[in-house]
Rosetta silent file (secondary structure, phi, psi, omega in degrees, C-alpha in Angstrom):
SEQUENCE: MVEEAKLSETESGLEAQGPGWFVVNARDAAWWSHRRVFGYGCPFGSRDVDLFPELGITLRVLQPGEPNCRYHAESTQEDFLVLQGECLLIVDDEERPLEAWDFVHCPGGTPHVFVGAGSEPCVILMVGARRPDEDIVYPVSDVALRHGAGVREEAHDPADAYADLEPPRRAPLPDLGLPWQTPTA
SCORE:     score description
SCORE:     0.000 S_00000001
   1 L     0.000  134.991  178.062  -41.687  -14.601  -29.030 S_00000001
   2 L   -92.213  132.904  179.544  -41.934  -18.315  -29.815 S_00000001
   3 L   -84.341  159.929  178.292  -40.991  -20.688  -27.042 S_00000001
   4 E   -73.385  136.269  177.398  -38.726  -23.639  -27.315 S_00000001
   5 L   -75.673  149.328  174.093  -40.487  -27.022  -27.802 S_00000001
   6 L   -83.082  138.614  175.064  -39.823  -29.788  -25.287 S_00000001
   7 E  -104.816  133.677  178.956  -38.003  -32.834  -26.620 S_00000001
   8 E  -114.969  143.573  178.376  -38.933  -36.191  -25.126 S_00000001
   9 E   -78.711  130.831  171.036  -36.843  -39.375  -25.228 S_00000001
  10 E  -116.466  179.693 -179.102  -38.514  -42.286  -27.044 S_00000001
  11 L   -67.138  -11.461 -179.892  -37.234  -45.802  -27.643 S_00000001
  12 L  -122.012    3.473  178.454  -35.602  -44.571  -30.904 S_00000001
  13 E   139.438 -168.012 -174.228  -34.512  -41.019  -30.002 S_00000001
  14 E   -85.328  138.753  175.400  -35.743  -37.523  -29.298 S_00000001
  15 E  -133.913  141.491  175.678  -39.113  -36.126  -30.528 S_00000001
  16 E   -72.071  139.584 -176.165  -40.622  -32.696  -30.123 S_00000001
  17 L  -108.362    5.572  179.196  -43.827  -32.907  -28.031 S_00000001
  18 L  -173.742  179.100 -177.610  -45.456  -29.621  -28.940 S_00000001
  19 L   -70.232  161.649  178.755  -45.147  -26.476  -31.024 S_00000001
  20 L   126.006  173.047 -178.056  -42.135  -24.181  -30.839 S_00000001
  21 E   -84.339  152.745  175.552  -38.628  -24.080  -32.108 S_00000001
  22 L  -157.198  162.735  174.922  -36.156  -26.845  -31.384 S_00000001
  23 L  -127.329  130.121  176.310  -32.762  -28.204  -32.360 S_00000001
  24 L  -147.665  136.509  177.162  -32.016  -31.915  -32.660 S_00000001
  25 L   -82.394  145.072  179.970  -29.136  -33.733  -34.331 S_00000001
  26 L   -56.189  -31.223  179.150  -30.064  -36.593  -36.710 S_00000001
  27 L   -62.816  -33.572 -175.568  -27.910  -38.842  -34.475 S_00000001
  28 L  -101.118   -9.825 -174.481  -30.214  -38.132  -31.509 S_00000001
  29 E   -74.415  158.264  176.737  -33.576  -37.790  -33.284 S_00000001
  30 L   -72.747  138.348  177.328  -36.311  -40.439  -33.276 S_00000001
  31 L  -116.343  156.135 -177.498  -36.332  -42.796  -36.272 S_00000001
  32 E  -130.802  152.479  179.484  -39.206  -44.862  -37.668 S_00000001
  33 E  -149.240  152.124  172.195  -39.336  -48.056  -39.737 S_00000001
  34 L  -101.024   51.083  179.471  -41.856  -50.332  -41.450 S_00000001
  35 L    52.014   51.207  173.982  -39.968  -53.434  -40.239 S_00000001
  36 L    68.208   15.561  177.603  -37.236  -53.059  -42.879 S_00000001
  37 L   -84.849  -43.663 -176.237  -39.690  -52.706  -45.773 S_00000001
  38 L  -122.205   36.859  177.370  -39.214  -48.985  -46.481 S_00000001
  39 L    66.239 -157.275 -178.411  -35.901  -48.206  -44.799 S_00000001
  40 E  -118.434  139.078  179.417  -35.643  -45.847  -41.894 S_00000001
  41 E  -126.752  140.775  175.188  -37.187  -42.370  -41.721 S_00000001
  42 E  -120.796  102.758 -177.556  -36.546  -39.446  -39.423 S_00000001
  43 L   -81.706   -0.879  179.071  -39.385  -36.913  -39.642 S_00000001
  44 L    61.853  -30.336  175.900  -37.611  -34.657  -37.073 S_00000001
  45 L   -90.239 -111.710  179.492  -40.921  -33.624  -35.574 S_00000001
  46 L  -155.067  138.462  174.486  -43.304  -36.225  -34.289 S_00000001
  47 L   -78.751  -15.612 -177.422  -45.665  -38.680  -35.972 S_00000001
  48 L   -92.084  -23.884 -177.100  -47.965  -38.314  -32.955 S_00000001
  49 L  -125.871  128.399 -179.467  -48.235  -34.471  -32.877 S_00000001
  50 L   -78.249   93.099 -177.267  -48.751  -32.372  -36.018 S_00000001
  51 L   -94.681  -19.593 -175.620  -45.873  -29.955  -35.655 S_00000001
  52 L  -121.012   77.178 -176.453  -45.304  -29.133  -39.300 S_00000001
  53 L   -72.702  -18.827 -177.366  -48.671  -28.143  -40.797 S_00000001
  54 L  -108.936  -21.050 -174.665  -47.195  -26.408  -43.831 S_00000001
  55 E  -147.929  126.431  175.884  -44.052  -28.361  -44.666 S_00000001
  56 E   -98.992  138.341  178.717  -43.039  -32.002  -44.209 S_00000001
  57 E  -140.377  128.525 -178.840  -39.371  -32.833  -43.920 S_00000001
  58 E  -139.899  142.953  171.367  -37.852  -36.289  -43.542 S_00000001
  59 E  -103.230  123.994 -175.726  -34.411  -37.800  -43.727 S_00000001
  60 E  -115.187  134.756  176.105  -34.696  -41.290  -45.296 S_00000001
  61 E  -116.660  120.776 -178.300  -32.080  -44.074  -45.216 S_00000001
  62 E  -121.230  138.255  169.062  -32.506  -46.910  -47.725 S_00000001
  63 L   -83.940  159.865  178.008  -30.481  -50.074  -48.218 S_00000001
  64 L   -54.812  134.420  179.989  -29.936  -51.285  -51.772 S_00000001
  65 L    85.884   -5.354 -174.815  -33.188  -52.693  -53.167 S_00000001
  66 L   -98.188  120.185  173.596  -35.314  -51.035  -50.475 S_00000001
  67 E   -77.696  157.217  178.897  -38.086  -48.611  -51.581 S_00000001
  68 L   -83.152  -19.490 -178.055  -38.939  -45.578  -49.447 S_00000001
  69 L  -173.797 -160.530  172.685  -42.705  -46.126  -49.731 S_00000001
  70 L   -94.175  146.463  178.909  -45.338  -47.143  -52.252 S_00000001
  71 L   -56.954  125.924 -174.626  -45.399  -45.513  -55.685 S_00000001
  72 E  -155.601  168.097  173.033  -47.747  -42.512  -55.365 S_00000001
  73 E  -135.020  128.426  177.754  -48.630  -39.010  -56.449 S_00000001
  74 E  -104.024  157.443 -179.003  -49.622  -36.250  -54.088 S_00000001
  75 L   -78.675   -8.082  178.674  -51.494  -33.114  -55.094 S_00000001
  76 L  -109.640  158.808 -178.585  -48.777  -30.929  -53.511 S_00000001
  77 L   -72.265  153.871  174.795  -45.190  -30.502  -54.617 S_00000001
  78 E  -138.641  149.717  178.512  -42.335  -32.523  -53.164 S_00000001
  79 E  -135.966  149.569 -172.580  -38.580  -32.080  -53.480 S_00000001
  80 E  -140.902  139.755  175.576  -35.729  -34.479  -52.820 S_00000001
  81 E  -130.202  118.978  176.425  -31.951  -34.240  -52.476 S_00000001
  82 E   -76.887  117.606 -177.999  -29.809  -37.419  -52.477 S_00000001
  83 E   -91.679  -30.454 -177.048  -27.149  -36.742  -49.849 S_00000001
  84 E  -154.297  146.042  173.970  -25.240  -40.019  -49.989 S_00000001
  85 L    81.396 -161.088 -179.184  -25.190  -43.199  -52.027 S_00000001
  86 E  -130.331  154.639  172.924  -27.271  -44.190  -55.009 S_00000001
  87 E  -154.367  169.896  177.728  -30.909  -44.875  -55.691 S_00000001
  88 E  -112.464  126.480  173.448  -33.329  -45.476  -58.505 S_00000001
  89 E   -94.820  126.751  170.081  -36.102  -42.926  -58.989 S_00000001
  90 E  -106.011  115.807 -176.134  -39.267  -44.314  -60.533 S_00000001
  91 E  -138.261  128.240 -176.759  -41.162  -41.340  -61.894 S_00000001
  92 L    50.559   41.640  179.361  -44.046  -41.418  -64.373 S_00000001
  93 L    63.832   20.842  175.997  -43.306  -45.152  -64.873 S_00000001
  94 E  -118.583  147.699  177.099  -39.702  -44.439  -65.920 S_00000001
  95 E   -96.563  130.154  177.770  -36.532  -45.479  -64.085 S_00000001
  96 E  -130.359  115.519  176.565  -33.902  -42.812  -63.438 S_00000001
  97 E   -72.107  140.040  179.306  -30.637  -43.643  -61.619 S_00000001
  98 E  -128.228  156.781  176.141  -29.574  -41.021  -59.086 S_00000001
  99 E  -139.983  175.435 -176.928  -26.441  -40.426  -57.063 S_00000001
 100 L   -48.617  134.293  177.264  -25.295  -38.107  -54.315 S_00000001
 101 L    79.129    6.018  170.485  -26.260  -34.450  -54.855 S_00000001
 102 L   -74.708  135.576  178.660  -28.919  -35.209  -57.484 S_00000001
 103 E  -112.063  139.379 -179.960  -31.993  -33.046  -56.826 S_00000001
 104 E  -124.853  126.010  173.221  -35.528  -34.108  -57.808 S_00000001
 105 E  -111.798  126.854  176.454  -38.549  -31.791  -58.048 S_00000001
 106 E  -117.725  103.812  173.173  -42.013  -33.377  -58.305 S_00000001
 107 L   -60.946  160.641  176.962  -44.829  -30.936  -59.003 S_00000001
 108 L   -51.124  139.709  179.495  -48.173  -31.959  -57.539 S_00000001
 109 L    89.471    1.976 -179.453  -49.608  -34.969  -59.361 S_00000001
 110 L   -90.559  112.868  178.229  -46.222  -36.570  -60.244 S_00000001
 111 L   -70.987  135.293 -174.144  -46.156  -40.325  -59.437 S_00000001
 112 E  -160.596  161.224  169.339  -42.850  -41.313  -57.885 S_00000001
 113 E  -166.102  157.484  178.891  -40.927  -43.554  -55.488 S_00000001
 114 E  -117.339  144.667  177.359  -37.237  -44.103  -54.646 S_00000001
 115 E  -130.932  125.407  177.580  -35.426  -47.475  -54.371 S_00000001
 116 E   -55.020  144.837 -179.272  -32.017  -47.809  -52.782 S_00000001
 117 E  -141.593 -178.112  178.659  -29.276  -48.911  -55.206 S_00000001
 118 L    75.514 -151.669 -174.210  -25.506  -49.440  -55.308 S_00000001
 119 L  -120.577    2.872 -177.931  -23.600  -51.109  -52.512 S_00000001
 120 L  -135.795  170.298  177.423  -24.085  -48.733  -49.558 S_00000001
 121 L   -61.657  147.426  174.712  -26.960  -46.971  -47.804 S_00000001
 122 E  -105.923  133.103  179.023  -28.651  -44.134  -49.656 S_00000001
 123 E  -117.192  124.469 -177.676  -29.593  -41.006  -47.696 S_00000001
 124 E  -125.956  130.942  171.382  -32.299  -38.726  -49.093 S_00000001
 125 E   -90.127  121.976 -173.355  -33.592  -35.427  -47.743 S_00000001
 126 E  -118.281  127.050 -177.918  -37.318  -35.324  -48.524 S_00000001
 127 E  -133.698  134.200  178.739  -39.398  -32.083  -48.306 S_00000001
 128 E  -144.713  143.290  175.232  -43.047  -31.624  -49.227 S_00000001
 129 E   -68.863  152.888  177.552  -45.728  -28.971  -49.032 S_00000001
 130 L  -128.055  136.718  174.826  -48.786  -29.715  -46.915 S_00000001
 131 L  -140.311  148.865 -179.142  -52.329  -28.466  -47.439 S_00000001
 132 L   -63.492  -25.396 -178.163  -55.561  -29.436  -45.739 S_00000001
 133 L   -98.724   20.827 -178.661  -57.150  -30.313  -49.136 S_00000001
 134 L   -62.439  138.935  173.541  -54.216  -32.529  -50.206 S_00000001
 135 L  -116.246  157.380  177.522  -55.065  -35.631  -52.219 S_00000001
 136 E  -141.415  143.571  174.487  -52.991  -38.752  -52.839 S_00000001
 137 E  -133.076  141.687  175.274  -53.255  -41.560  -55.339 S_00000001
 138 E  -111.496   88.107 -177.278  -51.388  -44.868  -55.464 S_00000001
 139 L   -76.178  155.904  175.125  -51.565  -45.854  -59.154 S_00000001
 140 E   -75.444  132.386  178.987  -50.794  -49.348  -60.400 S_00000001
 141 L  -142.903  120.769  176.141  -47.313  -49.444  -62.001 S_00000001
 142 H   -63.035  -36.866  179.784  -45.609  -52.570  -63.312 S_00000001
 143 H   -64.520  -45.452  177.661  -42.252  -50.824  -62.959 S_00000001
 144 H   -64.847  -38.620  178.345  -42.887  -50.045  -59.274 S_00000001
 145 H   -62.503  -37.211  177.666  -44.215  -53.554  -58.637 S_00000001
 146 H   -59.932  -28.380 -179.563  -40.984  -55.033  -60.036 S_00000001
 147 L  -100.829   10.867  177.007  -39.119  -53.168  -57.311 S_00000001
 148 L    73.749   24.650 -173.543  -41.486  -54.051  -54.462 S_00000001
 149 L  -123.059   11.201 -175.935  -42.810  -50.470  -54.375 S_00000001
 150 L  -116.061  173.250  174.675  -46.212  -50.721  -56.027 S_00000001
 151 E  -110.149  152.760  179.813  -49.842  -51.537  -55.355 S_00000001
 152 L   -89.296  -16.422  179.880  -51.808  -54.181  -57.277 S_00000001
 153 L  -137.269  132.229 -178.750  -55.002  -52.104  -57.141 S_00000001
 154 L   -56.477  138.565 -179.802  -55.237  -48.320  -57.359 S_00000001
 155 E  -131.950  151.038  178.250  -55.806  -46.676  -53.969 S_00000001
 156 L  -122.449   10.018 -179.463  -56.674  -43.172  -52.807 S_00000001
 157 L  -135.992  127.741  179.100  -56.151  -43.749  -49.074 S_00000001
 158 H   -56.466  -33.938  179.862  -52.797  -44.623  -47.450 S_00000001
 159 H   -59.239  -36.227  177.509  -54.650  -47.071  -45.165 S_00000001
 160 H   -74.806  -44.002 -177.718  -55.662  -49.054  -48.262 S_00000001
 161 H   -63.470  -29.714 -176.377  -52.244  -48.774  -49.975 S_00000001
 162 L  -115.194   19.719 -174.638  -50.436  -50.088  -46.871 S_00000001
 163 L   -60.292  -27.220 -177.165  -53.185  -52.436  -45.558 S_00000001
 164 L   -83.621    0.220 -177.877  -50.884  -55.466  -45.937 S_00000001
 165 L  -119.191  154.816  170.576  -48.264  -53.985  -43.576 S_00000001
 166 L   -70.209  153.137  177.908  -48.022  -53.254  -39.880 S_00000001
 167 L   -63.555  157.653  176.457  -47.981  -49.540  -39.110 S_00000001
 168 L   -59.065  155.058  178.963  -44.572  -47.850  -38.837 S_00000001
 169 E  -137.128  156.069  174.224  -42.921  -48.022  -35.449 S_00000001
 170 E   -63.034  132.884  179.404  -40.181  -46.214  -33.659 S_00000001
 171 L  -151.752  121.266 -179.385  -36.953  -48.069  -34.384 S_00000001
 172 L   -60.041  139.005  175.597  -33.422  -46.872  -33.696 S_00000001
 173 L   -67.649  124.620  178.702  -31.352  -46.458  -36.839 S_00000001
 174 L   -66.867  160.901  179.623  -28.679  -49.171  -36.818 S_00000001
 175 L   -71.787  108.036 -179.750  -25.062  -48.092  -37.038 S_00000001
 176 L  -111.551    9.865  179.835  -24.469  -47.900  -40.784 S_00000001
 177 L    73.431   24.691 -178.655  -21.387  -45.701  -40.563 S_00000001
 178 L   -76.758  154.506 -174.168  -23.294  -42.627  -41.721 S_00000001
 179 H   -50.246  -42.871 -177.260  -21.668  -39.213  -41.157 S_00000001
 180 H   -79.266   -7.715  179.252  -23.899  -38.159  -38.279 S_00000001
 181 H   -82.308   -8.894  177.038  -23.504  -41.487  -36.520 S_00000001
 182 L   -97.397  110.862 -179.732  -19.948  -40.701  -35.567 S_00000001
 183 L   -56.943  142.675  175.792  -20.029  -38.405  -32.481 S_00000001
 184 L   -84.217  152.158 -178.365  -18.005  -35.238  -32.785 S_00000001
 185 L   -80.475    0.000    0.000  -15.283  -34.610  -30.253 S_00000001
């Protein structure tokens, strides 16, 4: 039998503090931000404790014009479902507009990034495989650079790709009128 994980309150919401099963509503979960550069992300687990060694899952909220990260390709597959709003997918140096309920599959090695679009927040469910031998590359892309989502020099280490930014920090998700932000009766 697997025991329930303990949830601890942080300055931005609840985070699991160890292995085990748990239930947390997105409204109550801890959120992270790169000071409004890459929107808000909710990894549901913890950035401090590796709770999901096989599968990463994040809920990402982007404002129009806001990328979710730097243009990159991981050696493992990733999948994405746009739940609300619109965004622009930059994939293999091509721009693809997306809207709610569009699904994106990126096999390992596919360079990609998402940029919020439209007039309201975009919500994306992001899921990716994890392996100990995983590699990542941040290739130079003029298309990604035009959207504030690229690197000027190819990098193979996230520390290099994000060296110009402060590390992400816990930050409560502001009230954007998202479905889970309205408490149920």
